[in-house]
Phi, psi and omega in degrees: 000029184295322181293320179294320179295322175297322180295319178297322178294318178298321178299317178297319179295321180289330177300327180295337178259013184059041180246149175280170175304139180292135178304145187270129176235359184258139182293321184296316180296315182292328177298319177294323179296320179295323176300319178295321180297319182290338179271094187296342181265358185287131181294341180268004189297319183298314178296320181298317177300317180298315179298319181296314186282315193249356189225030179243129183287141183271197177081228183251021173297155180296329177296323180297324178297318179292319181296315181298320180296318180292321178295328176296318178302320180290319183297324182267001177085006180292326174238136181243125177232137178294325187277337181233101177282167175304320179297319179291326177300318177294323177298316179297320177299326182293341181260010186264355165062036170105183181071233182302326181293322178293320178300316179296314181297322177292319176306315184285320182293328182261010180276184187277336183280112187296320182293315178294319180301318181294318179298318179294321180298320181297324177288315181302327180297340181266353187265145179236345184273067176251145181242183188306316182296323179293313179296323180298322178296316179295319181297315180298316180295319178299315181293339177268006175090016180287118185290328179292319177299318178297317181298318180293314180297321178296322177295318178297318181297333177269357182057042180293339175300338178257315186292338180275357178284153176298147177292157174293136181302140180293323179239133177238117182271133180230152171237134191276150172220115178284108181281339179177163177255134186091188178300135176257113177287149175295344175295335177288326183274329180210087186301139179300328182286357175247019185301330183298338185259006188301327182281348174260089195299319181294314179299313183294329180300335182288350181264000182291126180053259179212160174303326178297315179298321179297319178294323179294321178296316179297324179294319177297320179295323178290322180286330184230070184296342180266007184236152172267142177280127177256118177281134189231140168262102181285128181061027181205190180254136179276132170079035178283157174106314181196171178285317171045073175307324181294331176293314177294320177302318180294317177299316180294323181298321183272332188233349184268205180230153183292131183293322180214139178295345184257005180232109186284144170065018172251100183251157180229180170063044172288154177236123182230156179213160176210143176306319179256023175088200184242136176304135188306314183287331176290323179295324175301320179293322176300319178299322180303326183262013179068028182269185183230131176238125189240131172276103192284325181051039183274354169236133183230162179288132180281137182235161175271186184299332180271000179089009178279140180289128177277143184232154178273186184295340177272359182084008181270145179301139175275130181260147172230149184282123177280323175197158186268139171236031180307147181311131180096358178286130180264125180233164178231129174262124175258114185281349177274307179282343182059047179233156174253131185237150165242103190064236178267356184275123176283128183262302181208162171277132181238031186297333179296335179275352185225047172295163179306321180292318180293326176297324177294318179300315181297315182295322184274355181080018178145162185284333181304313185300326179287315180300309180292322181299317180298320180293318180295319179300315181297314182294317181297317180297322179295318179298319182282344182075032180233169174276142176298141177293127179297109183234313185275152178300131180296145177296134180286124179242113181252121179225123184249116180300135175081357180262130179287184185244138168288172181298316182292326177296322178295316181296315181293322178296322180290324186264001186293146179236134172076018177269169179297122183304133176081355182270127179271128187254143178245177182307140182100344178288140175275123188226138168261126186235151172282141182255135184266317184231138179229139178233138176237128179260165197282335178275346173249353185299321179297326176290321176299318177299317178298319179295319178298319178295321183290332176263015171062030178271141182235348182208148182295146179296138179292346179292328185289128180289322182194149179216146187225136174252118186272170172229021190281330185284346177240026185282329190291319187228121178266070184269184183297326179296314179294318181296330180281328189261316194290314178302320178298318179297313183297321179296314181299311185291323178298315179292332179287336177124008180271154166283129187245143181297323177249139181274117178302335180271351178074021185270327178247157183297134179300134181244107183264023182305145178301129188305321185293326177292320179293314179298324178295324179287321184273000171275111189243022179207123182288357175266005187282155169247128184240136174239130181220151185277048180196144183294341179267021167287088190219065188295154176266009167230136183075190176238127188238139182238123171291141187214163176288166183297331179289317178294324175298315179299318180296319178295320178295319185283324187247343184073018184223162171214155180235134177189158173290149173292121183285155169291161180237150170242126183271129178241120176236171185230152173220166180085197186219138177291139172294149186295337182264008180262153179249154183300331178302327179292327176295321179299311180294322180294330178301315179295316182295313181292324177299312180298323178292317182294331184247030171053041177090351178280128178275094182287347178284334191301122176078008183238173175272130171268111178265098187262121183271081189265334165062290193261358187260122179300165189301322181302310182285323181297333181298333177302324178284308185297326179299317183289347180296343172294320178289337175281358181067021176286155177288322180191184179212159177223131174268130174261117187244153171289158181306309184296322179295318180295318178299316177302316180296319180291325177294319177298316180299317179303315182298321181285326175294322179297323177298319178298319178296314181299330178284348180096022186271349180290159182246188184296333178279355182054048182299314183294318177296324177297325178292320177298318179298320179293323178296317178300318180296317181294319179298318179297320179297320181290313183297323182282346184085000180298321181210089181297174179303144181303130174217151178286165175284153181298328182258027175292153181252132181243153174294322178202160174234130183241129177248121181264125182266107181294333180296334182284345185271093187260347179207162181305147184246134184239131174276123189242129179291348175051054192293343182251015178301133180300329177272103185304328183292347181264001179276151172056042186254344188072358182267349179271101181250121185239145176286155183304322184294342179304327187272351174062020180068020187240341186290122182292141175241126182268338182199139175248146180223118173250110182172193181083181183290348183283346183254158178228185184303321180302326179294319179292327176291326176299317179302311183294320180295318180296317180295319180295316180295317181297323178294320179295324182282322190247352180089344178197169176238120178237128179269129175261004172206150178299145174235114178262125180238123179230108175298141182290335182217157173293326179304318181296318178298317178299316181292320178294323178297315180296329184265359175091355184282327182294325177298323178294316179298319179299321183297324184267356185272153174254354178208137174227135182298158176227124176291333181284332181230069180295152180296138178262348180221147178291144178287134179246343178229145182234141172264167179277069178222175174262130178255123173263103186264164180298143176306140183148192186282325179052231188298334186299325184281322178079004181269341179237281178283145174214156170285166177294146182303136178083358181291155166259116183252136172245122191222158174270002189281200190247340192251131173235019181296153180300127176082357184287292180274327183214136179265162177289153171246177178292332184275327182199164177284137170287147179215140180238106178267150187239132185208181180285163180303312181297325178294319181295314182298312181296323179295322179292324179290319182278335186079015179200165175288129184288163169275175187296318182294319177300319180296313183299319180295323184288335185257006178300129179078001180273137177278084178286162179287116185253159179211131174238128182299149175299149185277350180230160177293134181267082177227152183251000000 
């Protein structure tokens, strides 16, 4: 009983943290627990029964297999327990969600004992996580005349697994809790520096917001036991920054309801709201858990008698409160009228939160059950030779005669599954699409693995062209947390069918490359749909959607995703870049000019940015598409010229070949298959058979934005504006300031060149600037630390071949070592240049961080409070975002340079340039 004794010791250790016993996922431990249960005289038997019934994870965990087997023994009478009757055994099986439990239920349903078969059939009728092998057993039995198999299939064809569920309550009472003012980052709900604990749901739940906030939520629940607590972003958007399944899990843990009495700490049905709504990818995650996300619109723009918007001295719209949602306000959601009420007073229409499809998600306890249920219904009806009973809301199909297609509409039409044959669909249509590329990152990967286990998936869908499991978010520090989690994750994903950054067998060199760069390389078709477990899944080929770990799991298991076709905003350019400007400045100026053109309205939010970039290869173009997450766009698409796309695909082929040469391909030869697909696509473009993807000339857009390059006269910096009197305007990514704003005086404590926003050209800029400065001044002295992390090993190899890496080594005071990886995160920095291991480094905030209260200037993507740098008692930490040359020069000076200093420093430097295409990119 050594494993059980170890478990008891762990329980004692968790008690010290006010934690319950950790849910069991291992077969060996549960096997010992079952031995204790069978020993009626054992003093530990009562606890063992509790662990078996209430503390074992379902799905395809190895523990679930042992549990299902033991319940089968009880169901057939082979083992008799006073505490678990055969009927109770079937109830427990019904909560195990597929995998071994389905195998057991099919064994019993298709067996000779009629009474047991009927009991098993009744449970099977409620289950939806069945896969091809399970359906094949039912089909074979049905064809052999098995009446129970027929009964089960008939139930599936009628979707009784859904129709027998309770209806959604007509009225849902909520009590409000203001979680923060302004945009609420998912870092507030699930901090990046606690990423290591995400798969331990109870432990991770303790990091949501603050302990004080958690106590306030519990107090509201005690005062209003008949109401659900609704977390609110006052004057902002809820859940910006990432999809963050762990954030939604935490909200559900504190405010939702338990999904099953037999599965601990898995809660569903959270309710969230925001003055400006819910971030699109976060809302998808809310749907996964059967939750509700409401666009509150409780603050509106103040107008004069003529209806003109009133503005303050900064030119910003003045807001006035339409109604209060102050903490403790009791409201009622009516799901029939789709209105929000305070008492008898109607406040707003909330019909967008209660579409027919969302009502199904709420009723089923999440979107997975609907996705799998629809597939089972279709397959069962086909086996029976009947039409499926109309149960689910029909997919909305919008088709406008004479209207052309945007790029995303073309991609969705090509990849659509189950739509009306021959019907061309436009934005707003509900579409199920095949997914080509899937990415899982390492701090959410363990949750993705848990989701795959919970939906009983064991192998990647053959529909998926390629999938990759990264190691970039834990690349900086190989500490005990990483050592405990990452090898287990890599083994699971490798066996599931993904290409993995680390080899579970230890045969190829670990590749900690930033996931987005790898996904951008393995996307070899601009018609592709990509799903990735990170908000910066924003490829510059195809259309890519950042998603929660559950949606990633669903894409891996089924090769599909479901969503409405988004509206698009067209972005084009005019004018000419100044010779001393970098493309990163164009990216920031795009956001600034868009907000100016639309009087402060972010027309990008929740939509596709179709950027007509034309002449810029995928590596450099990714700097734009990556930043569209900060623009709050749902996704982005680059429209490229034929020659530019071919160049990008050739670069991608070369990098995929390097992965093959390292030994990273698998038995399915996925990587070689991608090269073959790239060759085919290049041939199609060159022959004229299928030119590069372009929208139709008569496509309809929500808005069109023209960026004037002539207006960009100096570098542009994204500023968190940490001292803005209006708290809601802090940490938004919308405050874009020209370099001259700082007057050459703002102190910089640390510079960071790295993250997914940089490419090889950025690292060459660093080496060129250092070399030039030494030639001009005789030496290079850093007045602030400069951390440099190449996004990929490929880039280091290419820089080494071209001589630039040797220059960087010469000026560095620290260089990473794969043989001696850091075991602890750095807490203090010297005024030197650090060459860090490829990966996310400071951008993620889960391992490395700047010193508290520092002012950081970085090339990365995140400026949220506490992400890269935390506040100190003396001052607020702040992370400003700028181009590589601005960051490098600031680290050397120890302050943000003035414009003349900047211009002098970049003379002769090959900055990333961009010239707009000379013709309209339409097909």
